[in-house]
MARKOLTOR-523958 format. One record per residue: x, y, z of N, C-alpha, C in turn. Coordinates in Angstrom, 3 decimals. Layout:
% residues N
<n.c1->X | n.c2->Y | n.c3->Z | ca.c1->X | ca.c2->Y | ca.c3->Z | c.c1->X | c.c2->Y | c.c3->Z>
...
***
This chain:
% residues 84
<n.c1->-25.404 | n.c2->-13.083 | n.c3->-0.366 | ca.c1->-24.003 | ca.c2->-12.679 | ca.c3->-1.008 | c.c1->-24.273 | c.c2->-11.154 | c.c3->-0.313>
<n.c1->-23.155 | n.c2->-10.598 | n.c3->1.067 | ca.c1->-22.962 | ca.c2->-8.754 | ca.c3->1.447 | c.c1->-21.995 | c.c2->-8.514 | c.c3->0.605>
<n.c1->-22.088 | n.c2->-7.452 | n.c3->0.592 | ca.c1->-21.354 | ca.c2->-6.851 | ca.c3->0.070 | c.c1->-20.337 | c.c2->-6.161 | c.c3->0.121>
<n.c1->-18.644 | n.c2->-6.200 | n.c3->-0.214 | ca.c1->-18.181 | ca.c2->-5.485 | ca.c3->1.082 | c.c1->-17.894 | c.c2->-3.798 | c.c3->1.499>
<n.c1->-17.812 | n.c2->-3.804 | n.c3->2.697 | ca.c1->-17.499 | ca.c2->-1.746 | ca.c3->2.399 | c.c1->-15.783 | c.c2->-1.515 | c.c3->2.125>
<n.c1->-15.899 | n.c2->-0.341 | n.c3->1.301 | ca.c1->-14.609 | ca.c2->-0.383 | ca.c3->1.102 | c.c1->-13.068 | c.c2->0.411 | c.c3->1.949>
<n.c1->-12.396 | n.c2->-0.179 | n.c3->1.893 | ca.c1->-10.972 | ca.c2->-0.057 | ca.c3->2.720 | c.c1->-10.395 | c.c2->0.917 | c.c3->2.500>
<n.c1->-10.636 | n.c2->1.530 | n.c3->4.011 | ca.c1->-9.847 | ca.c2->2.908 | ca.c3->3.840 | c.c1->-8.862 | c.c2->3.374 | c.c3->4.433>
<n.c1->-8.121 | n.c2->4.455 | n.c3->4.342 | ca.c1->-6.564 | ca.c2->4.562 | ca.c3->4.109 | c.c1->-6.042 | c.c2->4.314 | c.c3->5.784>
<n.c1->-6.615 | n.c2->4.817 | n.c3->6.781 | ca.c1->-6.507 | ca.c2->5.065 | ca.c3->8.377 | c.c1->-6.978 | c.c2->3.099 | c.c3->8.614>
<n.c1->-8.175 | n.c2->3.250 | n.c3->8.856 | ca.c1->-8.098 | ca.c2->1.688 | ca.c3->8.920 | c.c1->-7.639 | c.c2->0.786 | c.c3->8.542>
<n.c1->-7.179 | n.c2->0.849 | n.c3->7.680 | ca.c1->-7.775 | ca.c2->-0.867 | ca.c3->6.433 | c.c1->-5.651 | c.c2->-0.673 | c.c3->5.603>
<n.c1->-5.191 | n.c2->0.176 | n.c3->5.223 | ca.c1->-4.095 | ca.c2->0.298 | ca.c3->4.821 | c.c1->-2.883 | c.c2->0.709 | c.c3->5.584>
<n.c1->-2.670 | n.c2->2.279 | n.c3->5.560 | ca.c1->-1.724 | ca.c2->2.111 | ca.c3->6.840 | c.c1->-1.130 | c.c2->1.672 | c.c3->7.673>
<n.c1->-2.342 | n.c2->-0.048 | n.c3->8.475 | ca.c1->-1.742 | ca.c2->-0.621 | ca.c3->8.918 | c.c1->-0.431 | c.c2->-1.696 | c.c3->8.565>
<n.c1->-0.323 | n.c2->-2.100 | n.c3->7.704 | ca.c1->0.006 | ca.c2->-2.786 | ca.c3->6.422 | c.c1->1.037 | c.c2->-2.325 | c.c3->6.192>
<n.c1->1.455 | n.c2->-1.199 | n.c3->6.510 | ca.c1->2.656 | ca.c2->-0.852 | ca.c3->5.998 | c.c1->3.543 | c.c2->-1.022 | c.c3->7.965>
<n.c1->4.804 | n.c2->-1.659 | n.c3->7.687 | ca.c1->5.381 | ca.c2->-1.883 | ca.c3->9.429 | c.c1->6.067 | c.c2->-0.787 | c.c3->9.199>
<n.c1->6.185 | n.c2->-0.017 | n.c3->10.491 | ca.c1->7.779 | ca.c2->1.388 | ca.c3->11.440 | c.c1->8.714 | c.c2->1.577 | c.c3->10.459>
<n.c1->9.600 | n.c2->0.163 | n.c3->10.067 | ca.c1->10.562 | ca.c2->-0.255 | ca.c3->9.578 | c.c1->10.405 | c.c2->-0.061 | c.c3->7.907>
<n.c1->9.118 | n.c2->0.479 | n.c3->7.679 | ca.c1->9.187 | ca.c2->-0.037 | ca.c3->5.611 | c.c1->9.142 | c.c2->1.228 | c.c3->5.822>
<n.c1->8.663 | n.c2->2.330 | n.c3->6.347 | ca.c1->7.561 | ca.c2->3.438 | ca.c3->6.780 | c.c1->9.202 | c.c2->4.568 | c.c3->6.160>
<n.c1->10.111 | n.c2->3.865 | n.c3->7.581 | ca.c1->10.989 | ca.c2->5.007 | ca.c3->7.358 | c.c1->11.837 | c.c2->4.427 | c.c3->6.927>
<n.c1->12.259 | n.c2->3.030 | n.c3->6.138 | ca.c1->12.995 | ca.c2->2.122 | ca.c3->5.466 | c.c1->13.029 | c.c2->3.447 | c.c3->3.766>
<n.c1->11.618 | n.c2->3.853 | n.c3->3.817 | ca.c1->11.002 | ca.c2->4.398 | ca.c3->2.219 | c.c1->10.926 | c.c2->6.058 | c.c3->2.675>
<n.c1->10.984 | n.c2->6.321 | n.c3->4.024 | ca.c1->10.879 | ca.c2->7.999 | ca.c3->4.055 | c.c1->12.322 | c.c2->8.703 | c.c3->3.545>
<n.c1->13.074 | n.c2->8.134 | n.c3->3.239 | ca.c1->14.598 | ca.c2->8.904 | ca.c3->2.317 | c.c1->14.516 | c.c2->9.281 | c.c3->0.378>
<n.c1->13.621 | n.c2->7.731 | n.c3->0.008 | ca.c1->13.598 | ca.c2->8.094 | ca.c3->-1.051 | c.c1->12.137 | c.c2->8.551 | c.c3->-1.886>
<n.c1->12.360 | n.c2->9.546 | n.c3->-0.681 | ca.c1->10.791 | ca.c2->9.958 | ca.c3->-0.440 | c.c1->9.316 | c.c2->9.874 | c.c3->-1.035>
<n.c1->9.507 | n.c2->8.873 | n.c3->-0.749 | ca.c1->7.782 | ca.c2->7.449 | ca.c3->-0.216 | c.c1->7.450 | c.c2->7.963 | c.c3->0.574>
<n.c1->5.751 | n.c2->8.101 | n.c3->1.101 | ca.c1->5.507 | ca.c2->8.486 | ca.c3->2.028 | c.c1->4.403 | c.c2->7.567 | c.c3->2.535>
<n.c1->5.000 | n.c2->6.061 | n.c3->2.719 | ca.c1->3.957 | ca.c2->4.958 | ca.c3->3.043 | c.c1->2.869 | c.c2->5.259 | c.c3->4.176>
<n.c1->2.722 | n.c2->6.496 | n.c3->5.394 | ca.c1->2.620 | ca.c2->6.348 | ca.c3->6.693 | c.c1->1.353 | c.c2->7.783 | c.c3->5.561>
<n.c1->1.660 | n.c2->7.845 | n.c3->4.866 | ca.c1->0.923 | ca.c2->9.356 | ca.c3->4.769 | c.c1->-0.550 | c.c2->9.866 | c.c3->3.447>
<n.c1->-1.002 | n.c2->10.178 | n.c3->3.780 | ca.c1->-2.392 | ca.c2->9.384 | ca.c3->2.868 | c.c1->-2.346 | c.c2->10.847 | c.c3->2.128>
<n.c1->-1.914 | n.c2->11.876 | n.c3->1.560 | ca.c1->-2.164 | ca.c2->12.827 | ca.c3->0.563 | c.c1->-0.648 | c.c2->11.954 | c.c3->-0.286>
<n.c1->0.522 | n.c2->11.345 | n.c3->0.472 | ca.c1->1.231 | ca.c2->10.409 | ca.c3->-0.921 | c.c1->0.597 | c.c2->9.365 | c.c3->-1.435>
<n.c1->-0.222 | n.c2->8.376 | n.c3->-0.134 | ca.c1->-1.273 | ca.c2->7.234 | ca.c3->-0.740 | c.c1->-1.895 | c.c2->7.792 | c.c3->-1.393>
<n.c1->-2.906 | n.c2->8.626 | n.c3->-1.776 | ca.c1->-3.842 | ca.c2->8.174 | ca.c3->-2.047 | c.c1->-4.160 | c.c2->9.350 | c.c3->-3.555>
<n.c1->-2.452 | n.c2->9.724 | n.c3->-4.114 | ca.c1->-2.449 | ca.c2->10.160 | ca.c3->-6.126 | c.c1->-1.196 | c.c2->8.701 | c.c3->-6.832>
<n.c1->-3.311 | n.c2->8.525 | n.c3->-8.022 | ca.c1->-3.149 | ca.c2->7.537 | ca.c3->-7.821 | c.c1->-2.106 | c.c2->6.960 | c.c3->-8.262>
<n.c1->-0.377 | n.c2->7.688 | n.c3->-8.711 | ca.c1->1.260 | ca.c2->7.210 | ca.c3->-9.607 | c.c1->1.484 | c.c2->6.684 | c.c3->-8.079>
<n.c1->1.336 | n.c2->7.139 | n.c3->-7.317 | ca.c1->1.906 | ca.c2->6.599 | ca.c3->-6.076 | c.c1->2.144 | c.c2->5.786 | c.c3->-5.819>
<n.c1->0.742 | n.c2->5.580 | n.c3->-5.350 | ca.c1->-0.079 | ca.c2->4.393 | ca.c3->-4.974 | c.c1->0.138 | c.c2->3.409 | c.c3->-5.436>
<n.c1->-0.135 | n.c2->3.180 | n.c3->-7.429 | ca.c1->0.118 | ca.c2->2.034 | ca.c3->-8.536 | c.c1->2.052 | c.c2->2.084 | c.c3->-8.285>
<n.c1->2.388 | n.c2->3.028 | n.c3->-7.899 | ca.c1->3.713 | ca.c2->2.559 | ca.c3->-7.715 | c.c1->3.754 | c.c2->1.528 | c.c3->-7.094>
<n.c1->4.105 | n.c2->1.685 | n.c3->-5.826 | ca.c1->4.143 | ca.c2->1.093 | ca.c3->-4.399 | c.c1->3.289 | c.c2->-0.052 | c.c3->-4.060>
<n.c1->2.026 | n.c2->0.170 | n.c3->-5.041 | ca.c1->1.840 | ca.c2->-1.831 | ca.c3->-5.772 | c.c1->2.153 | c.c2->-2.878 | c.c3->-6.680>
<n.c1->3.652 | n.c2->-1.829 | n.c3->-7.438 | ca.c1->4.054 | ca.c2->-2.024 | ca.c3->-8.057 | c.c1->5.014 | c.c2->-2.985 | c.c3->-7.855>
<n.c1->5.530 | n.c2->-2.224 | n.c3->-6.796 | ca.c1->6.909 | ca.c2->-2.056 | ca.c3->-6.360 | c.c1->6.652 | c.c2->-4.126 | c.c3->-5.245>
<n.c1->5.783 | n.c2->-4.079 | n.c3->-4.920 | ca.c1->5.282 | ca.c2->-5.199 | ca.c3->-3.937 | c.c1->4.915 | c.c2->-6.516 | c.c3->-4.045>
<n.c1->4.563 | n.c2->-6.096 | n.c3->-5.211 | ca.c1->4.482 | ca.c2->-7.419 | ca.c3->-5.864 | c.c1->5.142 | c.c2->-8.227 | c.c3->-6.610>
<n.c1->6.037 | n.c2->-7.445 | n.c3->-6.384 | ca.c1->7.552 | ca.c2->-7.628 | ca.c3->-7.053 | c.c1->8.035 | c.c2->-7.132 | c.c3->-9.046>
<n.c1->6.224 | n.c2->-6.074 | n.c3->-9.896 | ca.c1->6.085 | ca.c2->-5.527 | ca.c3->-11.198 | c.c1->7.451 | c.c2->-5.137 | c.c3->-10.766>
<n.c1->8.102 | n.c2->-4.097 | n.c3->-10.164 | ca.c1->9.042 | ca.c2->-3.442 | ca.c3->-10.067 | c.c1->10.053 | c.c2->-3.739 | c.c3->-9.074>
<n.c1->11.570 | n.c2->-3.809 | n.c3->-9.206 | ca.c1->11.996 | ca.c2->-4.342 | ca.c3->-8.181 | c.c1->13.330 | c.c2->-3.168 | c.c3->-7.979>
<n.c1->13.542 | n.c2->-3.438 | n.c3->-6.611 | ca.c1->13.722 | ca.c2->-4.964 | ca.c3->-6.448 | c.c1->11.917 | c.c2->-4.334 | c.c3->-5.818>
<n.c1->11.871 | n.c2->-6.200 | n.c3->-4.946 | ca.c1->10.495 | ca.c2->-6.293 | ca.c3->-4.940 | c.c1->10.288 | c.c2->-5.738 | c.c3->-2.680>
<n.c1->9.403 | n.c2->-5.404 | n.c3->-2.830 | ca.c1->9.133 | ca.c2->-4.398 | ca.c3->-0.782 | c.c1->8.309 | c.c2->-5.548 | c.c3->-0.397>
<n.c1->9.056 | n.c2->-5.542 | n.c3->0.506 | ca.c1->9.545 | ca.c2->-5.055 | ca.c3->2.013 | c.c1->11.421 | c.c2->-5.541 | c.c3->1.056>
<n.c1->11.891 | n.c2->-4.492 | n.c3->1.040 | ca.c1->13.255 | ca.c2->-5.378 | ca.c3->1.195 | c.c1->13.716 | c.c2->-6.498 | c.c3->2.395>
<n.c1->14.123 | n.c2->-8.018 | n.c3->1.612 | ca.c1->14.044 | ca.c2->-9.543 | ca.c3->2.595 | c.c1->12.967 | c.c2->-9.744 | c.c3->3.013>
<n.c1->12.059 | n.c2->-8.544 | n.c3->2.639 | ca.c1->10.822 | ca.c2->-9.610 | ca.c3->3.338 | c.c1->10.421 | c.c2->-9.331 | c.c3->4.558>
<n.c1->9.455 | n.c2->-9.719 | n.c3->5.072 | ca.c1->8.244 | ca.c2->-10.883 | ca.c3->4.709 | c.c1->7.630 | c.c2->-10.228 | c.c3->3.168>
<n.c1->6.947 | n.c2->-10.372 | n.c3->2.522 | ca.c1->6.211 | ca.c2->-10.188 | ca.c3->1.133 | c.c1->4.779 | c.c2->-10.245 | c.c3->2.261>
<n.c1->4.060 | n.c2->-9.162 | n.c3->1.309 | ca.c1->2.618 | ca.c2->-9.555 | ca.c3->0.898 | c.c1->2.797 | c.c2->-10.763 | c.c3->0.853>
<n.c1->0.939 | n.c2->-10.775 | n.c3->1.572 | ca.c1->0.194 | ca.c2->-11.795 | ca.c3->0.939 | c.c1->-0.970 | c.c2->-11.194 | c.c3->-0.200>
<n.c1->-1.562 | n.c2->-12.476 | n.c3->-1.113 | ca.c1->-2.297 | ca.c2->-11.496 | ca.c3->-2.272 | c.c1->-3.415 | c.c2->-11.196 | c.c3->-1.701>
<n.c1->-3.671 | n.c2->-11.769 | n.c3->-0.337 | ca.c1->-4.601 | ca.c2->-10.947 | ca.c3->0.976 | c.c1->-4.509 | c.c2->-9.663 | c.c3->0.839>
<n.c1->-3.380 | n.c2->-8.874 | n.c3->1.314 | ca.c1->-3.161 | ca.c2->-7.745 | ca.c3->1.506 | c.c1->-2.729 | c.c2->-6.924 | c.c3->0.191>
<n.c1->-2.241 | n.c2->-7.971 | n.c3->-0.448 | ca.c1->-2.356 | ca.c2->-6.750 | ca.c3->-2.078 | c.c1->-3.771 | c.c2->-6.471 | c.c3->-2.173>
<n.c1->-4.738 | n.c2->-7.660 | n.c3->-2.782 | ca.c1->-5.804 | ca.c2->-7.637 | ca.c3->-2.550 | c.c1->-7.088 | c.c2->-6.413 | c.c3->-2.530>
<n.c1->-6.459 | n.c2->-5.952 | n.c3->-0.963 | ca.c1->-7.026 | ca.c2->-5.034 | ca.c3->0.000 | c.c1->-6.422 | c.c2->-3.727 | c.c3->-0.553>
<n.c1->-5.088 | n.c2->-3.572 | n.c3->-0.358 | ca.c1->-4.551 | ca.c2->-2.587 | ca.c3->-1.644 | c.c1->-5.115 | c.c2->-1.621 | c.c3->-2.942>
<n.c1->-5.189 | n.c2->-2.741 | n.c3->-3.846 | ca.c1->-5.967 | ca.c2->-2.916 | ca.c3->-4.835 | c.c1->-7.411 | c.c2->-2.096 | c.c3->-4.795>
<n.c1->-7.592 | n.c2->-2.755 | n.c3->-3.777 | ca.c1->-9.831 | ca.c2->-2.522 | ca.c3->-3.389 | c.c1->-9.495 | c.c2->-1.320 | c.c3->-3.210>
<n.c1->-8.769 | n.c2->-0.425 | n.c3->-1.999 | ca.c1->-8.784 | ca.c2->0.824 | ca.c3->-1.783 | c.c1->-8.241 | c.c2->1.500 | c.c3->-3.178>
<n.c1->-7.349 | n.c2->1.124 | n.c3->-3.808 | ca.c1->-7.515 | ca.c2->2.293 | ca.c3->-4.707 | c.c1->-8.470 | c.c2->1.918 | c.c3->-6.257>
<n.c1->-8.611 | n.c2->1.151 | n.c3->-6.139 | ca.c1->-10.415 | ca.c2->0.903 | ca.c3->-7.022 | c.c1->-11.492 | c.c2->1.998 | c.c3->-6.278>
<n.c1->-11.586 | n.c2->1.814 | n.c3->-4.960 | ca.c1->-12.569 | ca.c2->2.163 | ca.c3->-4.324 | c.c1->-12.505 | c.c2->4.078 | c.c3->-5.031>
<n.c1->-11.238 | n.c2->4.380 | n.c3->-5.188 | ca.c1->-11.408 | ca.c2->6.556 | ca.c3->-4.724 | c.c1->-10.232 | c.c2->6.451 | c.c3->-3.966>
<n.c1->-9.647 | n.c2->5.681 | n.c3->-3.087 | ca.c1->-8.491 | ca.c2->5.973 | ca.c3->-2.442 | c.c1->-9.508 | c.c2->6.449 | c.c3->-0.833>
<n.c1->-10.195 | n.c2->6.530 | n.c3->-1.051 | ca.c1->-11.276 | ca.c2->6.875 | ca.c3->1.035 | c.c1->-10.164 | c.c2->7.204 | c.c3->1.490>
<n.c1->-10.526 | n.c2->7.982 | n.c3->2.632 | ca.c1->-9.341 | ca.c2->8.282 | ca.c3->4.055 | c.c1->-10.096 | c.c2->6.861 | c.c3->4.805>
***
């Protein structure tokens, strides 16, 4: 069994957010493309909660919603300590 590398924000997490999503959330002071914002645990948890539907409205508005694989990748990044 090979060990998976930890995901990084620049290579793995930032590309998950469409430009449309980034622009939609910016006026709400949610900066999906900003490592400084997303690397704060409370912000990353809030975003994950909206992506999973734990908080409403589920993101992104109108879909397409993230796959379990994408959600797991974001959670793995968080668990790894938010590597840049």
